[in-house]
N, C-alpha and C positions, 0 to 999 in steps of 0.2 A: 505494500500500500504506499510503503513512505519514496521508494524507488517510482512509483506510478505520477504522484503526486509533484515530485522533483522534476521528471521527466514535465508534466504538463506546467509547471512554473516556467524553463528554463524555454521550452517551445513559444509560449506566452510571449515573454520576455525577449527572445529573438526574433519574433514578429513584430515587435514593436519599433517604430523610428526613432532613432536618437532624440533625447532629453537635451535641452541647454537651459530648463530650469533644477531649481534644487529638488530635492527628494527627502522628506524627511521620513525617518524608520527608528524605533524603538524597540530594542531587545533587553530584557532584564536576564543578566547573565549571573545575576545571582551566587551561586556558588562558585563562577569561572569554568564551568565544565564546557562551555560553548564558546567561550570569548576568546581563543585562541584561530577558531574556525572562523568567525566575526572579522578579527581583525586580517587574516588571509584573504579573504575573500574582498575586502576592502581592497587590500592594498594589491592582488591582483588585476583589480578594475580600476588603481590610479583613484579610487574614491576619497577625498577627506573627509572624517569625521570628529564629533565631539563626543566625549565619553564624560556621563555624568556618574560618578563612582559614588558608594558608600563603604564602610567598613563591613562586610558580610560575612562570613564563616564560607569556607571554601572545603572542597571536596578532600583536599589533603589535610583538615584539623585546622587550617592559619583562619588569615582574613584578607579579603579582597586587599588591602593597604599594607602588610607585613611586608618584613624581610625578602620574603620568598617570593611576592609577586613585584618587586620594585623593579630589578630588571628589566620584567616586560612591561611595566608601563616606561618605563625609559624609552624603550623603542619604539612606542608608540608617540612619543613626544617628536620626534625627531623629523 
C-alpha cells in the first residue's frame, strides 16, 4: 500500500508544471526518525527549508537538541 501511494504521488508530482511560488510543508519529526529522510529529500531537490524545533525525546533516548544531534543540526545550517 505504501509503495502504491508513493508511486501515485511521484506520478502526480512529475506530471505538474514547474512552480516558481513558495510551497509550505510541515512535518512533525518528533522522535527524529524521519528527519534524515526529509533533509536528504530537500537537499536532492535543492529546496531551502526552515526548521522549527523543540527539545523532544528521540528514538535513541536523547532529545532533538542534545549533543548527539548537534552535528546533524549544524549540517542543516550551512
